[in-house]
C-alpha positions, 0 to 999 in steps of 0.5 A: 540505497533504495530508489523509488522503484525498489520501495516495496515489500519482499516477495511472499513465501507463504499464502498468508503473506500474499494476503497481507500484501494484498490487504496492505496494497488495497488499504493504502489505496483507500487511505490515499483516496480518503486523504485526497478527499479530505484535503479537497474538502478543506 
């Protein structure tokens, strides 16, 4: 069973997958910031 420290993507096997993981991580941070801002404004 996965724990909180194991809930991430696998290691990349290609440069394209590295870029996809980079995009995923930064998009997730931006979405969290927007969600926090909207919930604060409500």
